[in-house]
C-alpha positions as CSV (number, residue, x, y, z in Angstrom):
1,M,-5.4,-32.2,-26.5
2,R,-6.7,-32.5,-23.0
3,Q,-8.5,-35.8,-22.3
4,S,-11.5,-35.9,-20.1
5,V,-11.1,-38.1,-17.0
6,T,-13.4,-41.2,-17.0
7,L,-14.8,-40.5,-13.5
8,L,-18.5,-41.0,-14.1
9,S,-19.7,-39.9,-10.7
10,L,-16.6,-37.9,-9.5
11,A,-18.1,-34.6,-10.2
12,A,-21.2,-35.3,-8.1
13,A,-19.1,-36.9,-5.4
14,F,-17.0,-33.8,-5.0
15,L,-20.0,-31.6,-4.6
16,L,-20.6,-33.1,-1.2
17,G,-17.7,-31.5,0.6
18,A,-19.3,-28.1,1.1
19,C,-22.9,-29.2,1.7
20,Q,-22.7,-28.7,5.5
21,S,-19.9,-26.2,5.6
22,S,-20.2,-23.4,3.1
23,P,-20.9,-20.0,4.7
24,S,-22.4,-17.1,2.7
25,G,-21.1,-13.6,2.3
26,P,-17.6,-12.3,1.6
27,S,-14.5,-13.3,3.5
28,T,-13.3,-11.0,6.3
29,T,-10.1,-12.9,6.6
30,P,-7.1,-11.0,5.2
31,P,-5.1,-12.7,2.5
32,R,-2.5,-15.1,3.8
33,S,1.0,-15.0,2.5
34,A,2.9,-18.0,1.1
35,D,5.9,-19.3,3.1
36,A,9.4,-19.4,1.7
37,A,8.6,-22.5,-0.4
38,G,5.6,-20.8,-2.0
39,V,3.0,-22.8,0.0
40,V,0.0,-21.2,1.6
41,W,-1.0,-22.9,4.8
42,L,-4.6,-23.1,6.0
43,C,-3.4,-24.6,9.3
44,R,0.1,-24.4,10.7
45,P,1.6,-23.4,14.1
46,G,2.6,-19.7,14.2
47,I,0.2,-18.4,11.5
48,A,-2.4,-15.8,12.4
49,D,-6.1,-16.8,12.6
50,N,-5.2,-20.5,12.5
51,P,-8.6,-22.3,12.3
52,C,-7.1,-25.5,13.6
53,A,-6.2,-23.8,16.9
54,G,-9.0,-22.3,18.9
55,D,-11.8,-22.9,21.3
56,L,-12.9,-26.6,21.4
57,S,-15.7,-26.2,24.0
58,T,-18.5,-28.6,23.3
59,T,-22.1,-28.9,24.4
60,V,-22.7,-32.6,25.1
61,V,-26.2,-34.0,24.7
62,D,-26.4,-37.6,26.1
63,A,-28.9,-40.3,25.2
64,Q,-31.3,-39.2,28.0
65,G,-31.2,-35.5,26.8
66,K,-28.9,-34.4,29.7
67,I,-26.8,-31.4,28.6
68,T,-23.3,-30.8,29.9
69,I,-20.4,-28.6,28.7
70,S,-17.0,-30.1,28.1
71,H,-13.8,-28.1,27.5
72,P,-11.3,-30.1,25.4
73,V,-8.0,-28.3,24.9
74,A,-5.3,-28.4,22.4
75,A,-2.2,-30.4,23.4
76,K,0.6,-28.0,24.4
77,D,3.4,-30.1,22.9
78,P,1.9,-33.1,21.1
79,A,4.3,-35.9,20.1
80,I,3.0,-36.3,16.5
81,D,1.7,-34.2,13.6
82,C,-1.6,-34.5,11.6
83,F,-1.4,-33.6,7.9
84,F,-5.0,-32.7,6.9
85,V,-6.4,-32.4,3.4
86,Y,-9.9,-30.9,3.1
87,P,-12.7,-32.2,0.8
88,T,-14.2,-30.3,-2.1
89,Q,-15.0,-26.8,-0.7
90,S,-14.0,-24.2,-3.2
91,M,-16.7,-22.1,-4.7
92,Q,-14.3,-20.2,-7.0
93,Q,-15.4,-19.9,-10.6
94,R,-12.4,-21.7,-12.0
95,V,-11.3,-25.3,-12.6
96,N,-8.5,-25.5,-10.0
97,A,-8.8,-23.3,-7.0
98,D,-6.1,-20.7,-6.4
99,L,-4.4,-20.4,-3.0
100,T,-6.8,-18.0,-1.4
101,V,-7.9,-19.0,2.1
102,D,-11.6,-18.8,1.4
103,P,-14.1,-18.8,4.3
104,E,-15.4,-22.2,3.3
105,L,-12.0,-23.7,3.9
106,I,-11.7,-22.1,7.3
107,R,-15.1,-23.5,8.3
108,N,-14.2,-27.0,7.1
109,A,-10.9,-26.9,9.0
110,R,-12.9,-26.1,12.2
111,A,-15.4,-28.8,11.5
112,E,-13.1,-31.7,10.4
113,A,-9.5,-30.8,11.6
114,A,-9.5,-28.6,14.7
115,L,-10.6,-31.3,17.2
116,F,-7.5,-33.3,16.3
117,S,-5.4,-30.6,17.9
118,Q,-6.0,-32.4,21.2
119,V,-3.6,-35.1,20.1
120,C,-1.4,-33.7,17.3
121,T,-0.1,-30.5,15.7
122,V,-2.3,-29.9,12.7
123,Y,-0.8,-28.9,9.3
124,A,-3.1,-28.3,6.3
125,P,-1.8,-26.8,3.1
126,I,-4.0,-24.9,0.6
127,Y,-3.9,-27.0,-2.6
128,P,-5.4,-26.3,-6.1
129,Q,-8.3,-28.6,-5.6
130,L,-11.0,-29.3,-8.2
131,T,-13.7,-26.8,-7.5
132,H,-17.5,-27.2,-7.7
133,Y,-17.3,-25.2,-10.9
134,A,-14.9,-27.8,-12.4
135,H,-17.5,-30.5,-11.9
136,S,-20.2,-28.5,-13.5
137,I,-18.2,-28.4,-16.8
138,G,-16.4,-31.7,-16.6
139,V,-13.2,-32.9,-14.9
140,T,-10.0,-33.4,-17.0
141,Q,-6.9,-35.3,-16.3
142,E,-4.9,-32.1,-16.5
143,A,-7.0,-30.6,-13.7
144,V,-6.6,-33.7,-11.6
145,D,-2.8,-33.6,-12.1
146,I,-2.7,-30.0,-11.0
147,A,-4.6,-30.8,-7.8
148,N,-2.3,-33.8,-7.0
149,N,0.9,-31.9,-7.8
150,G,-0.2,-29.0,-5.7
151,L,-0.8,-31.2,-2.7
152,R,2.6,-32.8,-3.2
153,A,4.3,-29.4,-3.1
154,G,2.6,-28.8,0.2
155,F,3.8,-32.1,1.6
156,D,7.3,-31.6,0.3
157,D,7.4,-28.2,2.1
158,Y,6.1,-29.8,5.3
159,M,8.7,-32.6,5.2
160,A,11.6,-30.2,4.4
161,N,10.7,-27.5,6.9
162,Y,8.3,-28.5,9.5
163,N,8.3,-32.3,10.2
164,H,11.7,-32.7,11.9
165,G,11.3,-36.5,12.1
166,R,8.0,-36.5,13.9
167,G,5.3,-39.2,13.4
168,I,2.5,-38.3,11.0
169,V,-1.2,-39.0,10.8
170,F,-2.7,-38.3,7.4
171,I,-6.3,-37.2,7.4
172,G,-8.5,-36.7,4.4
173,H,-12.2,-36.8,3.4
174,S,-13.7,-37.2,-0.1
175,Q,-11.5,-35.3,-2.5
176,G,-9.0,-34.9,0.3
177,A,-8.9,-38.7,0.8
178,M,-8.5,-39.2,-2.9
179,V,-5.5,-36.9,-3.4
180,L,-4.0,-38.2,-0.2
181,T,-4.2,-41.8,-1.5
182,G,-2.0,-40.8,-4.5
183,L,0.4,-38.9,-2.2
184,L,0.7,-41.8,0.1
185,Q,1.3,-44.2,-2.8
186,Q,4.2,-42.2,-4.1
187,E,5.7,-40.4,-1.1
188,V,5.1,-42.9,1.8
189,D,4.1,-46.4,0.7
190,A,7.0,-46.6,-1.7
191,R,9.6,-45.0,0.6
192,P,10.6,-46.9,3.7
193,E,12.4,-43.9,5.2
194,V,9.1,-41.9,5.2
195,R,6.9,-44.9,5.9
196,K,8.6,-45.3,9.3
197,L,7.0,-41.9,10.2
198,L,3.5,-43.1,9.4
199,V,1.3,-43.3,12.5
200,S,-1.8,-43.9,10.5
201,A,-3.8,-42.7,7.5
202,L,-7.5,-41.8,8.0
203,L,-9.1,-41.7,4.5
204,M,-12.8,-41.3,4.7
205,G,-15.1,-41.4,1.7
206,G,-12.3,-42.0,-0.8
207,N,-12.9,-45.5,-2.1
208,V,-9.6,-46.9,-0.9
209,T,-9.3,-50.5,-2.1
210,V,-7.8,-53.8,-1.1
211,P,-7.9,-57.3,-2.6
212,V,-11.0,-59.1,-1.6
213,G,-10.5,-60.6,1.9
214,E,-7.0,-59.1,2.3
215,L,-5.7,-56.3,4.6
216,V,-2.9,-55.1,2.3
217,G,-2.5,-54.7,-1.5
218,G,-4.7,-52.8,-3.9
219,D,-3.9,-49.1,-3.3
220,F,-1.1,-49.7,-0.9
221,A,1.6,-52.4,-1.2
222,N,3.0,-51.9,2.3
223,I,0.4,-50.0,4.3
224,P,-2.2,-52.5,5.8
225,A,-5.6,-51.8,7.1
226,C,-5.7,-51.1,10.8
227,T,-7.1,-54.0,12.9
228,S,-6.6,-52.6,16.4
229,K,-6.5,-49.2,18.1
230,A,-2.9,-49.7,19.2
231,Q,-1.7,-50.5,15.7
232,T,0.4,-47.9,13.8
233,G,1.6,-47.7,10.2
234,C,-1.9,-48.6,9.0
235,V,-5.0,-47.1,7.2
236,V,-8.5,-46.5,8.3
237,A,-11.0,-46.0,5.5
238,Y,-14.8,-46.2,5.2
239,S,-17.9,-44.8,3.6
240,S,-21.0,-44.3,5.8
241,F,-24.5,-45.5,4.8
242,D,-27.6,-46.2,6.9
243,S,-28.6,-49.0,4.5
244,K,-26.8,-51.2,1.9
245,P,-25.4,-49.0,-0.8
246,P,-27.5,-49.3,-4.0
247,S,-25.9,-50.7,-7.1
248,G,-25.3,-47.2,-8.5
249,A,-23.7,-45.8,-5.3
250,A,-20.7,-43.5,-5.7
251,F,-19.0,-45.0,-2.7
252,G,-18.5,-48.5,-1.2
253,I,-19.1,-50.4,-4.5
254,A,-16.0,-52.0,-5.8
255,S,-17.1,-52.1,-9.5
256,R,-17.7,-48.4,-9.4
257,A,-14.7,-47.4,-7.3
258,A,-12.5,-46.6,-10.3
259,D,-15.1,-44.0,-11.4
260,N,-15.0,-42.1,-8.1
261,R,-11.3,-41.6,-7.5
262,M,-8.4,-39.3,-8.5
263,V,-5.8,-42.1,-8.7
264,P,-5.8,-45.2,-11.0
265,M,-7.2,-48.4,-9.4
266,N,-5.1,-51.5,-9.2
267,R,-6.9,-54.1,-11.3
268,T,-4.5,-57.0,-10.9
269,A,-6.9,-58.8,-8.5
270,D,-10.5,-58.6,-7.4
271,Q,-10.9,-55.6,-5.3
272,Q,-13.2,-54.4,-2.5
273,V,-13.6,-51.0,-1.0
274,L,-11.9,-51.0,2.4
275,C,-14.0,-50.6,5.5
276,V,-12.4,-50.1,8.9
277,N,-14.6,-49.1,11.8
278,P,-12.9,-46.2,13.6
279,A,-14.6,-47.2,16.8
280,A,-13.7,-50.9,16.5
281,P,-10.9,-51.5,14.0
282,G,-10.8,-55.2,14.9
283,G,-14.4,-55.6,13.8
284,G,-17.9,-55.7,15.3
285,S,-20.3,-53.0,16.3
286,A,-19.5,-50.1,18.5
287,T,-21.1,-46.8,19.5
288,L,-20.0,-43.6,17.9
289,D,-19.1,-40.2,19.3
290,P,-20.4,-37.6,16.8
291,Y,-19.4,-34.0,16.8
292,W,-20.7,-31.1,14.7
293,L,-19.9,-27.5,14.4
294,T,-22.8,-25.9,16.2
295,L,-23.3,-23.5,13.3
296,D,-24.0,-26.4,11.0
297,L,-26.8,-27.8,13.2
298,S,-29.2,-25.2,12.0
299,G,-29.9,-27.3,8.9
300,F,-31.0,-30.4,10.9
301,S,-34.4,-31.2,12.3
302,A,-34.7,-31.9,16.0
303,A,-31.5,-30.1,16.8
304,I,-31.1,-28.8,20.3
305,Q,-32.9,-25.6,21.1
306,P,-31.9,-22.9,22.0
307,T,-28.7,-23.1,19.9
308,P,-25.7,-24.0,22.1
309,A,-23.2,-21.2,22.7
310,T,-20.2,-23.6,22.3
311,P,-18.4,-24.0,19.0
312,Y,-19.2,-27.7,18.9
313,T,-22.1,-30.0,19.9
314,A,-21.7,-33.7,20.6
315,Y,-24.2,-36.5,20.7
316,P,-22.4,-39.6,22.2
317,N,-23.7,-43.1,22.5
318,Q,-26.8,-42.6,20.3
319,I,-25.7,-44.3,17.1
320,S,-23.7,-47.4,16.4
321,A,-21.4,-48.4,13.5
322,E,-20.4,-51.7,12.0
323,C,-18.5,-52.6,8.8
324,R,-20.6,-54.8,6.5
325,S,-20.2,-56.4,3.1
326,D,-22.7,-57.8,0.7
327,G,-21.8,-58.8,-2.8
328,D,-19.9,-55.9,-4.4
329,A,-20.6,-53.5,-1.6
330,S,-18.7,-52.8,1.6
331,W,-19.6,-49.9,3.9
332,L,-19.9,-48.6,7.4
333,Q,-23.4,-49.3,8.5
334,I,-24.8,-46.5,10.7
335,D,-27.8,-47.3,13.0
336,R,-29.6,-45.3,15.6
337,I,-29.5,-46.6,19.2
338,T,-32.0,-44.1,20.7
339,P,-34.5,-41.9,18.9
340,N,-34.2,-39.0,21.2
341,D,-32.3,-35.7,20.9
342,L,-29.9,-36.7,18.1
343,P,-30.6,-34.5,15.1
344,S,-32.1,-36.1,12.0
345,F,-29.3,-36.6,9.6
346,H,-29.8,-37.6,6.0
347,G,-27.3,-37.3,3.1
348,S,-28.4,-34.4,0.9
349,E,-27.5,-36.2,-2.3
350,G,-29.8,-39.3,-1.9
351,P,-29.2,-43.0,-1.3
352,T,-26.3,-43.2,-3.9
353,F,-24.2,-41.1,-1.6
354,G,-25.4,-42.4,1.7
355,L,-24.1,-40.4,4.6
356,H,-21.0,-39.2,2.8
357,D,-21.6,-35.7,4.0
358,F,-21.1,-36.9,7.6
359,D,-18.3,-39.5,7.3
360,M,-16.1,-37.6,9.7
361,H,-18.7,-35.9,11.9
362,L,-20.4,-39.1,12.9
363,A,-17.2,-40.6,14.2
364,M,-15.1,-37.5,15.1
365,G,-14.7,-38.4,18.8
366,N,-13.7,-41.9,17.9
367,L,-11.2,-40.7,15.3
368,V,-9.6,-38.4,17.9
369,D,-9.5,-41.2,20.4
370,L,-8.0,-43.5,17.8
371,V,-5.2,-41.1,17.0
372,R,-4.5,-40.7,20.8
373,A,-4.1,-44.4,21.2
374,E,-2.0,-44.7,18.0
375,A,0.3,-41.9,19.2
376,A,0.9,-43.6,22.5
377,T,1.9,-46.8,20.7
378,Y,4.1,-45.0,18.2
379,H,6.1,-43.5,21.0
């Protein structure tokens, strides 16, 4: 008999992934073949229509409303790789998604992964993630295992055929961060020969935990929280809110973290949800460098008009972030610095989910800069 997973808010949490990134209409992308290992790749060098390799041109709107155009470019021969795992995106009417490269996956890769091509070679396997449909009928442990094992197959293929001893940054958001946590526990944290390749792990909106007041322990025995931009072999994790998470929040609340994960939680000590500010890993407040797909801005109020012609739009130096804790809660506090020009952003699921939709968008420029600094240290 299949046992239902005790993840009280997991279904709702996973519904967030596609809120800002699901296009309508049928896909015009031809089916993509699996490689020799049977893995289908969303992003990988050499594949046609790679959504993680393309135009990164950005319309930049500064705090005074001045508009300029920047032209970031992908690195020609980056020294490290990024292994990206996308959040809940699949609209397929099945429990675990098949390996079709659906349009919502392509759009998410452009939104959350492509900008990292400035500093790393991006690999992103298609995995049998839990779909939106799965959460509408209830999530089972069997379905969770299928998702986790499918991602592990993609990572095994990457290590055997594509890595060639290069440093790795692991990047995941929401369901992507959750399945990556399990992968890191088994394939990286517990294996020194793989751990030496770890540049960093960026795990946003996944309720990564550490013992209260500690930098290591909890989810990872050997991978500590990052405390500087130059540090490697460490993890950055956070959940974004614009006010203290309420007691019933799906993210940032230690007592509820076990209900919103895809891996068991270490209960041997009092735990807290880890918060590392990507703009200031050592602590304190810092300004953020938000990026959005321009196509996604249509749903925001006060977005720039007319719509920019560039694929991305950035709003630097208009919001700040600082890790805070209060009682059972720990979160990345997001505050406006200026009221002008920045689109109005509010989580579509209400206060219990905070700004989970935008965990990566709000700090995308900072995350890319962080990986750039880590790569320099690693080499």
